[in-house]
C-alpha positions in Angstrom: -18.0 0.5 -9.1 -16.3 -2.9 -8.6 -18.7 -5.5 -7.2 -16.4 -5.7 -3.9 -16.8 -2.0 -3.4 -20.4 -1.9 -4.4 -21.6 -4.2 -1.8 -19.7 -1.7 0.9 -21.1 1.5 -0.3 -23.1 2.5 2.7 -20.4 2.1 4.8 -17.8 3.5 2.5 -20.2 6.8 2.3 -20.3 6.7 6.0 -16.2 6.3 6.3 -15.7 9.4 3.8 -17.9 11.5 6.4 -16.1 10.8 9.3 -12.8 11.3 6.8 -14.1 15.0 6.7 -15.0 15.3 10.7 -11.8 13.9 11.6 -9.6 16.3 9.7 -11.0 19.7 11.7 -7.9 21.5 12.8 -8.0 25.3 14.2 -4.9 25.4 12.0 -6.0 26.2 8.6 -3.0 24.8 6.7 -3.3 21.4 8.6 -7.1 20.7 7.1 -6.0 22.3 3.4 -3.2 19.9 3.5 -5.1 16.7 4.7 -8.2 17.6 2.2 -5.9 18.3 -0.6 -4.1 14.7 0.0 -7.7 13.1 1.1 -9.8 14.3 -2.1 -7.1 12.9 -4.3 -8.9 9.8 -3.8 -7.0 6.8 -4.7 -7.8 2.7 -4.2 -8.5 3.2 -0.9 -8.2 -0.3 -0.2 -6.9 -0.8 3.2 -9.9 1.3 4.4 -11.9 -0.9 1.9 -10.3 -4.2 3.7 -11.1 -3.2 6.7 -14.9 -3.2 6.2 -15.0 -6.1 3.9 -13.5 -8.2 6.4 -15.4 -6.9 9.5 -18.8 -7.9 7.7 -17.0 -11.4 6.2 -17.0 -12.0 10.3 -20.4 -11.1 10.8 -19.6 -8.0 12.6 -22.7 -6.1 13.3 -21.9 -3.1 15.1 -20.6 0.5 13.7 -17.0 1.0 15.4 -15.5 -0.9 11.7 -16.3 2.8 10.4 -14.1 4.4 12.6 -10.9 1.6 12.3 -11.5 2.1 8.4 -10.9 6.1 9.3 -7.6 5.4 11.3 -6.3 2.8 8.7 -6.7 5.4 5.9 -5.1 8.6 7.9 -1.9 6.1 8.7 -1.7 5.5 5.0 -2.0 9.0 4.4 0.6 10.1 6.7 3.0 7.3 5.1 2.4 9.1 1.4 3.0 12.6 3.2 6.3 11.5 4.5 7.2 8.8 1.5 6.6 11.8 -0.9 8.9 14.1 1.0 11.8 11.3 1.2 11.6 10.3 -2.2 11.2 14.0 -3.5 8.1 13.2 -5.8 6.0 15.5 -7.6 3.3 13.4 -8.8 0.9 11.3 -6.8 -2.5 10.2 -7.8 -2.3 12.2 -11.1 -1.6 15.9 -9.5 1.2 17.8 -7.5 2.1 16.4 -4.1 1.7 18.1 -1.2 5.4 18.8 -0.8 5.2 20.0 -4.4 2.9 22.1 -3.4 3.4 23.3 -0.1 7.1 22.2 0.4 8.7 19.6 2.8 8.1 21.4 6.7 4.4 21.5 6.1 3.8 17.9 4.8 5.7 16.1 7.2 3.8 18.0 9.9 0.8 17.3 8.5 1.9 14.0 8.4 2.4 13.8 11.8 -1.1 15.3 12.7 -2.4 12.3 10.6 -0.7 9.6 12.6 -1.6 11.2 16.0 -5.3 11.9 15.0 -5.3 7.9 14.1 -4.0 7.2 17.2 -6.7 10.1 19.2 -9.2 8.0 17.3 -7.5 4.2 18.2 -8.1 5.4 22.0 -11.4 5.8 21.2 -11.9 2.4 20.5 -11.0 1.2 23.4 -9.5 -2.0 22.6 -5.7 -2.9 23.7 -4.8 -5.3 21.3 -6.1 -3.3 18.3 -4.0 -0.9 19.7 -1.4 -3.2 20.0 -1.7 -4.5 16.5 -1.7 -1.0 14.6 0.9 0.1 17.4 3.3 -3.0 16.0 2.5 -2.2 12.2 3.2 1.7 12.3 7.0 0.8 14.2 7.2 -2.2 11.4 6.1 0.0 8.6 8.9 2.7 9.6 11.6 0.4 9.8 10.1 -0.9 6.3 11.0 2.6 5.0 14.4 2.9 6.7 15.7 -0.1 5.2 14.1 1.1 1.6 16.3 4.1 2.2 19.5 2.1 3.2 18.6 -0.3 -0.2 18.6 2.9 -2.7 21.2 3.1 -5.1 22.5 -0.3 -4.3 22.2 -2.8 -7.6 23.3 -5.9 -4.6 19.5 -6.2 -3.4 18.8 -9.7 -3.3 14.8 -10.8 -4.1 14.7 -12.0 -0.5 15.6 -8.5 1.1 13.6 -6.9 -1.6 10.4 -9.0 -0.3 11.3 -8.1 3.0 11.1 -4.4 2.4 7.7 -4.4 0.7 6.4 -6.6 3.6 7.4 -3.8 6.0 6.2 -0.9 3.8 3.4 -2.1 2.0 1.9 -5.3 3.3 2.5 -4.8 7.0 -0.5 -2.5 6.7 -2.7 -4.4 4.6 -2.2 -7.1 7.3 -2.4 -4.4 10.0 -6.0 -3.6 8.4 -7.5 -7.0 8.4 -6.1 -8.2 11.5 -7.7 -5.4 13.5 -10.8 -5.7 11.6 -11.1 -9.5 12.6 -10.2 -8.9 16.2 -13.2 -5.4 16.2 -15.7 -8.6 15.0 -15.1 -10.6 17.7 -13.6 -13.5 14.8 -12.0 -17.0 16.5 -8.7 -17.1 16.7 -8.3 -18.9 13.9 -10.5 -16.6 11.7 -8.1 -14.0 13.0 -5.1 -15.9 11.8 -6.2 -16.5 8.8 -7.8 -12.5 8.3 -3.9 -11.3 9.1 -2.3 -13.9 6.6 -5.1 -12.6 4.1 -4.0 -8.9 4.8 -0.1 -9.7 4.2 -0.6 -11.3 0.9 -2.9 -9.1 -0.6 -0.3 -6.4 0.4 2.7 -8.2 -1.1 0.6 -8.8 -4.6 -0.7 -5.5 -4.7 2.9 -3.7 -3.9 4.3 -6.3 -6.7 2.2 -5.4 -9.3 2.5 -1.5 -8.5 6.5 -2.2 -8.8 5.8 -4.3 -12.2 3.6 -1.1 -13.3 6.3 1.4 -12.7 7.7 -0.1 -16.1 5.0 -1.0 -17.9 1.8 1.0 -16.4 0.3 4.1 -18.5 1.4 7.8 -16.8 -1.6 9.0 -16.8 -3.3 6.0 -15.4 -0.8 5.6 -12.9 -0.9 9.5 -11.8 2.9 9.1 -11.2 5.8 9.0 -14.2 7.0 5.4 -15.3 10.3 4.8 -14.0 10.1 6.7 -11.1 11.6 3.5 -9.2 14.5 3.5 -11.0 15.1 7.2 -10.7 15.1 6.8 -7.3 17.7 3.8 -7.6 15.0 1.4 -6.1 16.1 -2.0 -6.8 12.7 -3.7 -7.5 11.8 -7.1 -8.2 11.7 -6.7 -12.5 15.1 -5.0 -12.1 16.4 -8.0 -9.7 15.0 -10.6 -12.0 16.5 -8.9 -15.4 20.5 -8.4 -13.9 20.3 -12.0 -12.9 18.9 -13.8 -16.0 20.4 -11.1 -18.5 23.3 -11.5 -20.4 26.4 -9.7 -18.4 25.9 -6.7 -20.6 22.8 -5.5 -19.9 23.3 -6.5 -16.0 25.9 -4.4 -16.0 24.0 -1.5 -17.6 20.8 -2.3 -15.1 23.8 -2.0 -12.1 25.0 1.2 -13.6 21.2 2.5 -13.8 20.2 1.6 -10.2 23.5 2.6 -8.7 23.1 6.6 -10.6 19.3 6.6 -9.7 18.5 7.7 -12.9 15.9 7.4 -15.7 17.9 8.6 -18.6 18.5 5.0 -20.3 14.4 3.9 -19.2 13.7 2.6 -22.5 16.7 0.3 -22.9 16.2 -0.8 -19.1 12.7 -1.2 -20.3 13.6 -3.6 -23.4 16.2 -5.9 -20.8 13.1 -6.4 -18.5 11.1 -7.4 -21.4 13.8 -9.4 -22.9 14.7 -11.3 -19.1 10.9 -11.7 -18.7 10.9 -9.7 -15.6 7.7 -8.2 -15.6 5.8 -11.3 -16.4 8.0 -12.8 -13.1 6.9 -9.9 -10.8 3.0 -10.6 -12.0 3.7 -14.6 -11.8 5.1 -13.7 -8.1 2.2 -11.7 -7.4 -0.3 -14.4 -8.5 1.2 -16.8 -6.3 0.3 -14.5 -3.1 -2.9 -13.3 -4.5 -3.8 -17.2 -4.5 -2.3 -17.3 -1.2 -4.5 -14.9 0.1 -7.5 -16.6 -1.4 -7.1 -20.2 0.6 -6.9 -18.3 3.6 -10.6 -17.1 3.3 -11.6 -21.0 4.0 -11.9 -20.4 7.5 -14.3 -17.9 6.9 -18.7 -18.8 6.0 -19.3 -18.4 2.9 -21.3 -15.0 2.4 -21.2 -12.0 -0.2 -18.5 -10.4 1.8 -16.1 -13.4 1.8 -16.8 -13.4 -1.9 -15.8 -9.8 -2.6 -12.6 -10.7 -0.8 -12.3 -13.1 -3.2 -12.9 -10.3 -6.6 -10.3 -8.1 -4.2 -7.8 -10.7 -4.4 -8.3 -10.9 -8.1 -8.5 -6.9 -8.9 -4.8 -6.9 -6.7 -3.0 -8.4 -9.7 -5.2 -8.0 -12.4 -5.5 -4.0 -12.5 -3.6 -1.7 -14.7 -3.1 0.9 -12.2 
């Protein structure tokens, strides 16, 4: 277990117990799909972020456990919906829920997780946190729609790409860190710093994900390498390759994006490597991670603050 997880291990056990309790439903299929998704594990970085930020801001209560579960349910709901939109068949090393049960149950159980998250949010009774997470879910939806609009468009710019990942990924990291700071009663400067920390970590995390899609190990990733290309997503490794490579190579990449096909994945990876697309993407991710660490200057020194530094390093050093 990484040190940044170990420091909140007891809290994480409480989060897992509450997840199980809150997945209860009179409709068996809801519980079945919910447990299938949650039991698959994953990195759980978003609820981890809630626990670490709350403790780093000297929170002494227990409601950070509830907030961590709320964040995990929102994230799980987006995964169920994303897999339907992307027609994905693999996630976290096994079949997606839609591959197992079909699209309609996956969408509806995603809706259940969203609504359960907001039921729990009402239970917290904090309008500021509710406002943060209401805005968060709205922006995530906009990011996903924009990504859908951008699919199979080789003309997507780096700035347009960054805007999409800000909405679809970084926003939930930002919402997790921001709401945890508010819950802890942090001062305004700390709340802003934690919001920014979450944003930068989320950006770094997604950039690394997009790099690993062309250099990762399928078994470790839990999905097929090249899935983004098969969905026609112009991610940063491809954007950099098109603007840095030869005219012929750029045209080859453009055609692959337009087709939404990974048929020529090996050649695409060669072009990405030749143009330094992965290195450029990872360097961009490291820049975001460093910005995240600078945000921590607003916190008092503590083991939890150090864990947030380690989390930023992990976001860009991981291989899956």
